[in-house]
Every structure is written in structure tokens, then in C-alpha cells.
C-alpha positions as CSV (number, residue, x, y, z in Angstrom):
1,G,66.8,-33.3,56.0
2,T,64.3,-30.8,54.5
3,L,63.0,-30.7,50.9
4,Q,64.1,-27.3,49.8
5,E,63.5,-27.3,46.0
6,I,61.7,-29.5,43.4
7,K,63.7,-29.4,40.2
8,V,61.3,-31.4,38.0
9,A,57.6,-30.5,37.5
10,E,54.8,-33.1,37.7
11,D,54.3,-35.4,34.7
12,E,57.7,-34.2,33.2
13,T,59.9,-37.0,31.7
14,V,63.6,-36.8,32.6
15,E,66.7,-38.8,31.9
16,V,67.9,-41.4,34.4
17,G,70.3,-39.9,36.9
18,A,69.0,-36.3,36.4
19,E,68.6,-34.1,39.5
20,L,65.0,-34.2,40.8
21,A,65.0,-32.3,44.1
22,V,67.3,-30.5,46.6
23,I,67.4,-31.7,50.2
24,G,69.1,-29.6,52.9
25,G,70.2,-30.3,56.5
26,G,68.9,-28.6,59.6
27,A,65.4,-27.6,60.8
28,A,64.5,-25.0,58.3
29,A,61.4,-23.0,58.9
30,A,58.4,-24.1,56.9
31,P,57.9,-21.9,53.8
32,S,55.3,-19.3,54.0
33,Q,53.8,-20.4,50.7
34,P,53.4,-24.1,49.8
35,E,55.3,-25.4,46.8
36,A,53.4,-25.9,43.6
37,G,51.5,-29.1,43.7
38,A,52.1,-29.7,47.4
39,Q,49.4,-30.0,50.1
40,P,49.1,-27.2,52.8
41,E,50.9,-28.0,56.0
42,T,48.8,-29.6,58.7
43,S,48.6,-28.7,62.4
44,A,49.9,-32.1,63.4
45,P,52.6,-32.1,66.1
46,A,56.2,-32.4,64.9
47,E,56.3,-36.2,65.3
48,P,58.0,-38.4,62.8
49,E,55.7,-40.3,60.5
50,P,55.2,-43.9,61.5
51,A,57.2,-46.2,59.3
52,Q,54.2,-48.2,58.1
53,E,52.6,-45.3,56.3
54,P,52.3,-46.1,52.5
55,A,54.1,-42.9,51.4
56,Q,56.9,-43.2,54.0
57,E,60.2,-44.9,53.2
58,P,61.0,-47.8,55.6
59,A,63.9,-47.6,58.0
60,P,67.3,-48.2,56.3
61,Q,67.9,-51.4,58.3
62,Q,64.7,-53.1,56.9
63,P,64.3,-54.6,53.4
64,A,62.1,-52.7,51.1
65,A,59.4,-55.4,51.0
66,Q,59.2,-55.8,54.9
67,P,57.1,-53.5,57.1
68,A,59.0,-51.3,59.5
69,P,58.8,-51.5,63.3
70,Q,55.9,-49.8,65.0
71,Q,58.2,-47.3,67.0
72,P,59.3,-44.2,65.2
73,A,62.7,-44.2,63.5
74,P,65.5,-42.7,65.6
75,Q,66.5,-39.1,64.8
76,P,70.0,-38.3,63.7
77,S,72.2,-37.1,66.6
78,G,72.5,-33.4,67.0
79,Q,69.5,-32.7,64.7
80,P,66.2,-31.4,66.0
81,A,63.1,-33.2,65.2
82,P,62.0,-32.4,61.7
83,Q,58.8,-30.7,60.9
84,A,56.1,-32.8,59.4
85,Q,56.6,-32.3,55.6
86,P,53.7,-32.4,53.2
87,Q,53.5,-35.8,51.4
88,E,54.0,-35.8,47.6
89,P,51.0,-37.2,45.6
90,A,51.1,-40.9,44.8
91,R,51.9,-40.1,41.2
92,S,55.1,-38.1,41.9
93,Q,58.2,-38.8,39.8
94,A,60.1,-42.0,40.6
95,G,63.2,-41.2,42.6
96,E,61.9,-38.2,44.5
97,S,62.7,-38.2,48.3
98,T,60.0,-38.0,51.0
99,A,60.2,-35.7,53.9
100,A,61.5,-38.3,56.3
101,S,64.1,-39.7,53.9
102,A,67.7,-38.7,54.5
103,Q,69.2,-41.0,51.8
104,P,71.2,-39.3,49.0
105,A,69.6,-39.1,45.5
106,A,72.3,-41.4,44.1
107,A,71.4,-44.1,46.6
108,E,67.7,-43.7,45.8
109,Q,68.4,-44.4,42.1
110,T,70.1,-47.7,42.7
111,A,67.5,-48.9,45.2
112,P,64.8,-51.3,43.9
113,S,61.7,-49.7,42.5
114,R,58.8,-49.4,44.9
115,A,55.9,-51.7,44.1
116,S,52.4,-50.2,43.5
117,G,49.3,-51.6,45.1
118,D,48.7,-54.0,42.1
119,G,52.1,-55.6,42.4
120,T,53.6,-53.9,39.3
121,P,56.8,-51.8,39.6
122,Y,56.3,-48.2,40.5
123,V,55.7,-46.1,37.3
124,T,55.2,-42.5,36.5
125,P,51.8,-41.0,35.6
126,L,52.9,-40.6,32.0
127,V,53.7,-44.3,31.8
128,R,50.3,-45.3,33.3
129,K,48.5,-43.0,31.0
130,L,50.2,-44.5,27.9
131,A,49.5,-48.0,29.2
132,T,45.8,-47.1,29.6
133,E,45.6,-45.6,26.1
134,H,47.2,-48.6,24.4
135,G,45.6,-51.2,26.5
136,V,48.8,-52.5,27.9
137,D,48.8,-54.6,31.1
138,L,51.8,-53.2,33.1
139,S,52.1,-56.4,35.1
140,T,53.2,-58.2,31.9
141,V,55.8,-55.6,30.9
142,Q,59.5,-56.1,31.6
143,G,61.0,-52.7,32.6
144,S,64.3,-51.6,31.1
145,G,64.9,-48.7,33.5
146,V,67.0,-48.7,36.7
147,G,65.9,-51.4,39.1
148,G,63.5,-52.8,36.4
149,R,61.5,-49.6,36.3
150,I,59.0,-49.5,33.4
151,R,59.7,-46.6,31.0
152,K,57.6,-45.1,28.2
153,Q,59.6,-47.0,25.6
154,D,58.7,-50.3,27.3
155,V,55.0,-49.5,27.1
156,L,55.2,-48.4,23.4
157,A,57.1,-51.6,22.5
158,A,54.6,-53.8,24.3
159,A,51.8,-52.0,22.4
160,E,53.5,-52.6,19.0
161,A,54.0,-56.2,19.9
162,A,50.4,-56.6,20.7
163,K,49.4,-55.0,17.4
164,A,51.7,-57.3,15.4
165,A,50.2,-60.4,17.2
166,T,46.6,-59.4,16.5
167,A,47.5,-58.7,12.8
168,Q,48.6,-62.3,12.2
169,P,45.9,-64.1,10.2
170,E,44.2,-67.0,11.8
171,P,45.3,-70.3,10.2
172,A,42.7,-71.6,7.8
173,P,41.1,-74.8,9.0
174,A,42.1,-77.9,7.3
175,P,39.6,-78.9,4.6
176,S,37.5,-81.9,5.3
177,A,37.8,-85.0,3.2
178,E,34.6,-84.1,1.4
179,D,35.7,-80.5,0.7
180,A,39.1,-81.7,-0.6
181,G,37.5,-84.1,-3.0
182,L,38.9,-87.1,-1.2
183,P,36.9,-90.4,-1.1
184,G,34.5,-90.4,1.8
185,E,34.6,-94.1,2.5
186,P,37.5,-96.6,2.6
187,S,37.6,-99.1,-0.2
188,P,36.2,-102.5,0.6
189,L,39.3,-104.0,-1.0
190,R,41.4,-103.0,2.1
191,G,42.6,-106.1,3.9
192,T,41.5,-108.6,1.2
193,R,43.2,-110.9,-1.2
194,Q,42.0,-111.7,-4.7
195,K,43.2,-113.8,-7.6
196,M,44.4,-111.8,-10.6
197,S,41.9,-111.5,-13.5
198,R,42.8,-112.9,-16.9
199,I,43.3,-109.3,-18.2
200,R,45.4,-108.3,-15.3
201,K,47.7,-111.3,-15.7
202,A,48.0,-110.6,-19.5
203,I,48.9,-106.9,-18.7
204,A,51.5,-108.0,-16.1
205,T,53.1,-110.5,-18.5
206,H,53.3,-108.0,-21.4
207,M,54.8,-105.2,-19.3
208,V,57.6,-107.4,-17.9
209,E,58.3,-108.9,-21.3
210,S,58.4,-105.5,-22.9
211,L,61.0,-104.2,-20.5
212,A,63.1,-107.4,-21.0
213,T,62.8,-107.2,-24.8
214,S,63.8,-103.6,-25.7
215,A,66.1,-100.8,-24.5
216,Q,63.5,-98.3,-23.5
217,L,64.2,-94.6,-22.9
218,T,61.9,-91.6,-22.5
219,T,62.4,-88.1,-23.8
220,V,60.2,-85.2,-22.7
221,I,59.4,-81.9,-24.4
222,E,56.8,-79.2,-23.7
223,A,54.4,-77.5,-26.1
224,D,52.4,-74.3,-25.9
225,V,48.8,-75.3,-26.8
226,T,47.2,-71.9,-26.0
227,R,46.1,-71.4,-29.6
228,I,44.4,-74.8,-29.6
229,A,42.7,-74.1,-26.3
230,R,41.2,-70.9,-27.7
231,L,40.1,-72.7,-30.9
232,R,38.3,-75.3,-28.7
233,E,36.4,-72.7,-26.8
234,R,35.3,-71.1,-30.1
235,A,34.3,-74.3,-31.9
236,K,33.3,-76.9,-29.3
237,A,29.5,-76.2,-29.4
238,D,29.2,-76.3,-33.2
239,F,31.7,-79.2,-33.3
240,E,29.6,-81.3,-30.9
241,A,26.4,-80.5,-32.8
242,R,28.0,-81.4,-36.1
243,E,30.1,-84.5,-35.2
244,G,28.1,-85.9,-32.2
245,V,31.1,-86.0,-29.9
246,K,32.8,-83.5,-27.6
247,L,35.9,-81.7,-28.8
248,S,38.8,-82.6,-26.5
249,F,42.5,-82.1,-26.8
250,M,42.9,-85.8,-27.8
251,P,42.1,-85.4,-31.6
252,F,44.7,-82.6,-31.8
253,F,47.4,-84.7,-30.2
254,A,46.5,-87.7,-32.4
255,K,46.5,-85.5,-35.6
256,A,50.0,-84.0,-34.7
257,A,51.4,-87.5,-33.8
258,V,50.4,-89.3,-37.0
259,E,51.5,-86.4,-39.2
260,A,54.9,-86.4,-37.5
261,L,55.1,-90.2,-38.0
262,K,54.8,-89.8,-41.7
263,V,58.0,-87.6,-41.6
264,Y,59.9,-89.8,-39.1
265,P,58.8,-93.4,-39.9
266,V,61.6,-94.8,-37.7
267,V,59.3,-94.1,-34.7
268,N,56.5,-95.9,-36.6
269,A,58.5,-99.1,-37.0
270,S,59.0,-102.5,-35.4
271,V,61.8,-105.1,-35.1
272,E,61.5,-108.6,-36.6
273,G,64.6,-110.7,-36.0
274,E,67.4,-108.7,-37.5
275,E,65.2,-106.5,-39.7
276,I,63.5,-103.2,-39.1
277,V,60.0,-102.9,-40.6
278,Y,58.9,-99.4,-41.5
279,H,55.1,-99.4,-41.7
280,E,53.3,-97.7,-44.5
281,T,50.2,-96.9,-42.5
282,E,49.8,-95.2,-39.1
283,N,47.7,-97.6,-37.0
284,L,47.3,-95.7,-33.8
285,G,46.8,-97.5,-30.5
286,I,44.7,-95.6,-28.0
287,A,45.3,-96.4,-24.3
288,V,41.9,-96.6,-22.5
289,D,41.4,-96.8,-18.7
290,T,38.7,-99.3,-17.8
291,E,37.5,-100.9,-14.6
292,R,39.1,-104.2,-15.8
293,G,42.5,-102.6,-16.5
294,L,44.3,-100.7,-19.2
295,M,43.4,-101.7,-22.7
296,V,44.7,-100.5,-26.1
297,P,42.3,-100.7,-29.0
298,V,43.7,-99.7,-32.4
299,L,42.5,-96.9,-34.7
300,K,43.4,-98.2,-38.2
301,N,44.7,-95.8,-40.9
302,A,44.7,-92.8,-38.5
303,G,46.9,-90.8,-40.8
304,D,44.0,-90.6,-43.3
305,L,41.5,-89.0,-40.9
306,N,40.8,-85.3,-40.2
307,L,40.0,-83.8,-36.7
308,G,36.3,-84.8,-36.9
309,G,37.1,-88.4,-38.0
310,L,39.7,-88.8,-35.3
311,A,37.4,-87.4,-32.6
312,R,34.6,-89.8,-33.6
313,Q,36.8,-92.9,-34.0
314,I,38.6,-92.3,-30.6
315,A,35.2,-91.7,-28.8
316,D,33.8,-94.9,-30.4
317,L,36.8,-97.1,-29.5
318,A,36.8,-95.8,-25.9
319,E,33.1,-96.4,-25.5
320,R,33.2,-100.0,-26.9
321,T,36.3,-100.7,-24.8
322,R,34.7,-99.7,-21.5
323,T,31.5,-101.6,-22.4
324,N,33.4,-104.7,-23.5
325,N,32.2,-104.6,-27.0
326,L,35.5,-104.7,-28.9
327,K,36.1,-107.1,-31.8
328,P,39.3,-109.1,-32.1
329,D,40.4,-106.9,-35.0
330,D,40.1,-103.8,-32.8
331,I,43.0,-104.8,-30.6
332,T,45.6,-105.9,-33.1
333,G,47.8,-104.3,-35.8
334,G,48.9,-101.2,-33.9
335,T,52.1,-99.5,-35.1
336,F,52.3,-96.6,-32.5
337,T,50.5,-95.9,-29.3
338,L,49.1,-92.7,-27.8
339,T,48.3,-92.6,-24.1
340,N,46.6,-89.6,-22.5
341,T,48.2,-89.6,-19.0
342,G,46.9,-86.1,-18.4
343,S,43.3,-87.4,-18.2
344,R,43.8,-87.9,-14.5
345,G,45.9,-84.8,-13.9
346,A,49.4,-86.3,-14.4
347,L,51.9,-83.9,-16.0
348,F,53.9,-86.7,-17.6
349,D,55.1,-90.3,-17.1
350,T,57.4,-92.8,-18.8
351,P,55.2,-95.2,-20.8
352,I,56.2,-98.8,-21.3
353,L,56.2,-99.9,-25.0
354,N,53.5,-102.1,-26.4
355,Q,55.6,-104.7,-28.2
356,P,56.6,-105.0,-31.0
357,Q,56.2,-101.2,-31.4
358,V,59.2,-98.9,-30.9
359,G,57.4,-95.7,-29.9
360,M,54.7,-94.5,-27.5
361,L,53.7,-90.9,-26.9
362,G,52.3,-89.8,-23.5
363,T,50.4,-86.5,-23.3
364,G,50.2,-84.8,-19.9
365,A,47.6,-82.5,-18.4
366,V,47.2,-79.1,-20.1
367,V,47.8,-76.5,-17.4
368,K,48.0,-72.7,-17.4
369,R,51.2,-71.2,-16.1
370,P,53.4,-68.1,-16.6
371,V,55.8,-68.5,-19.6
372,I,58.4,-66.2,-21.2
373,V,57.2,-65.5,-24.8
374,T,59.1,-63.7,-27.6
375,D,57.2,-61.6,-30.1
376,D,58.2,-60.9,-33.8
377,T,60.5,-58.1,-32.8
378,G,62.5,-60.3,-30.4
379,A,61.1,-58.7,-27.2
380,D,60.4,-61.0,-24.3
381,S,57.4,-60.8,-22.0
382,I,55.7,-63.0,-19.4
383,A,52.3,-64.4,-20.4
384,I,49.8,-67.0,-19.0
385,R,49.9,-69.9,-21.5
386,S,48.3,-73.3,-21.7
387,M,51.2,-75.8,-21.6
388,V,51.5,-79.5,-22.0
389,Y,54.4,-82.0,-21.6
390,L,54.9,-84.6,-24.3
391,A,56.8,-87.8,-23.3
392,L,58.0,-90.2,-25.9
393,T,59.2,-93.6,-24.9
394,Y,61.2,-95.3,-27.7
395,D,63.2,-98.4,-28.4
396,H,66.9,-97.4,-28.3
397,R,67.9,-100.4,-30.3
398,I,66.7,-98.7,-33.5
399,V,65.7,-95.1,-32.4
400,D,68.4,-92.8,-31.3
401,G,67.9,-89.8,-28.9
402,A,68.2,-87.4,-31.8
403,D,65.5,-89.2,-33.7
404,A,63.2,-89.0,-30.7
405,A,63.9,-85.3,-30.3
406,R,63.3,-84.6,-34.0
407,Y,60.0,-86.4,-33.8
408,L,58.9,-84.6,-30.7
409,N,59.8,-81.2,-32.1
410,A,57.7,-82.0,-35.2
411,V,54.7,-82.8,-33.0
412,K,55.3,-79.6,-31.0
413,K,55.5,-77.5,-34.1
414,R,52.3,-78.9,-35.5
415,L,50.4,-78.3,-32.2
416,E,51.7,-74.7,-31.8
417,A,51.5,-73.5,-35.4
418,G,49.0,-75.8,-37.1
419,K,46.1,-74.4,-39.1
420,F,43.1,-76.2,-37.7
421,E,40.4,-73.5,-38.4
422,A,39.2,-75.0,-41.6
423,E,38.7,-78.5,-40.1
424,L,36.8,-76.9,-37.2
425,G,34.6,-74.8,-39.5
426,L,36.0,-71.5,-38.3
């Protein structure tokens, strides 16, 4: 057959199945003018091209990947030897017929795509240009065209996938033990056995006896201490200079706790046989963490002290407890206990009662978090507030859940709306 007309110009993109060229039968005379983009005719004799030429289709009886025999392909019967046709450039559109091919266009479309020199499926110049511009390796692209041919859409999709992969942030390296604040060396206590100390045995005995003696229950409430946090920032320097101790949250918690005990004395009581004893003073036990174990010295008549007095007394008791300088009277006579579980970052816990007391208040860590607040007009908004959990363990034999809730709400109200400016010198 003879290539009579090229329907599609070079570098033009067409739909799959579109007509690319017209091939006619017979030995038509060579055109006087070469087709656009075609090479001039050579003076070679009218011999058929050897089948092993790169641009020549192999003989029909051979697979596409096998080289053709060395002898020329037989001519169709009744047809004169075809003139040597000019070869199309290597970048011609996929599916165009060569001069020696007599296969129909439809058969060409269903045949497997020719492989290029680098092993990738045969692609159009436009596709190669796009791949170069986007840095896409064609050997890694799965073609979606006929016979697995790579199309423009395949290259663009591969480029987008590469961009998405490079945009993923690198995972942050895991922090080292030192950076994370973890202990650097294992404790020497690992793998050892020691006898309980006298204090540890006393603590163990008291805890078990406490749980066996009373019906203990814990109620939790949260309080907004943003106002107190701001007062501390304003007053802490002058307070420390005046009182000789740092201003922590603990005096505020103690102040609110003992004031609420005066209103709800059932939480500041004890059980003696079949009687309930309501104490007339608020002797506040302060739980102190020491190397020897947890100890609870008692701050006597805490209800008579202001913020400065509470801060000094709490600091003094804690120091003498840790240095083992307590007197016998310092650890007896408590009527209610305050434990600052938030000193080590805990949000709340369920304290165990210090018998014969019927109430213990645990204060958690003060943390900032978003909270819905309501203004005077009733409008709601979200604000960052300093919040704390208050956990009250109580003896359910004489304190009901409603009593516990009323007491906790009194502490909460005092912390949120109390007027502490005068005591702080503000």
C-alpha cells in the first residue's frame, strides 16, 4: 500500500480511534512535492526495507518483540514492488502506518504499543515533553491508553502524585529521654528487696483500716481560678517580700476550704461510737510528700488565719516535715485534710480519708484550657481560662452526696468570686 494522505499534523493530540492517515493500494507514482514534515525521496532502488530496520514493522507472522528474518518480506501477489517510501520521524504519532505496512488502521490500534529504546512504551512527543517538564520517569508510569500506551493524563497524574508525596512533612524524630524530661539513669532499687520502714508500715496500716472503717465516696467539681491566677501574678513579688514565702495557689485553696467548713460543719466532723462530733475549730491537715512517705502535719485553727498567715504556716509545716523536725503536737488533732494532688501534675484523684475524719479535699493541677463563659447579658463565648478540679472524698455514713456537693460549690464560689485584693495589698 501507499501512504496517500496524513490526516493529523505532527505534535497534535487526537482521540483514540481517530483517523490518522490514508493508505491506498497499487503502485502510485511518487508525489512531485514531499509531504509536510517528510524527508525527500532517496535514489535507492525499489527494494523492500529489511525487516530489522528500527522504523520498519516486523513481518506479520513474527511477534512484535522478535526480530524479523533477514530475507525481505514477500510481496502481495499481483502487486508490483512498492516504491521506497520516506520514513516518518521517530516522534510521529502513535498508530501511523509505515510505508511497508499493509495492516489496516484498526488492527494497528489493537496491537501492542511499540517499545522505545529505553524500554518504555512508545509515547508521543507531547507526552515526552510533559514528562521532561514535570520530571516524570516514564518507565514508572502505568499507561491508560490502548495497549498500555502512556497518555498526557497519565503523566499529569504522576506529576501530581509526586508533588503530594514531597509535600508530606517528615516525621519529627522521637525526643530523647533527656529532651522529654525522663530520668536518665534507671533507679538502683530495680531488682532489689527491702524491708518496709516504720513510717511505710504505719501508712499501709492506716490506709487499709480507713477503707475498712468508713463508706468512702468521692465527688468532683471544677472551678475557674483565672481571677486568682491574675492576682498572683500582680501580687507575688510584693507578697514574697512582705511575708517571706512564695505565693502559691495553696493558701487560696486552704482559705476557701476552711470558710466553707464553717458553713457546712458536717464535713468537719467525726464519728465516735454512735455519735457525730461537729468540731468548733478547723484544724487543717496538710498532706506533704517526703522521701520517707506521705505525712500529714496539722495547721491548728486554720479558720482564724488570713492568706498571709496560711501561706506562712503551710510553708513552715512543709519544711519541718521534710527535714524531720515536727513535734508530736504537729501531727495530731486534725479535723479535715487538704491534699494538693496537682503539685505533680495530676488533674484529680480519689483521696483516702484520714480517720476519724469524714472529709478530705484534693486539689488538682491548675491548667489553661478553652471554656464557654457567659457574660452579664447572657451571651456565650469561648475563652482561655485557668481551671482546676476539686475532689472531695467523704464518709457516706454521715455525709450525703448532696452535702458533699453543697460544700464543693461553696468552695468553688469562694475561689471564683472571692475578694482577695485587700489581703494581698492590692
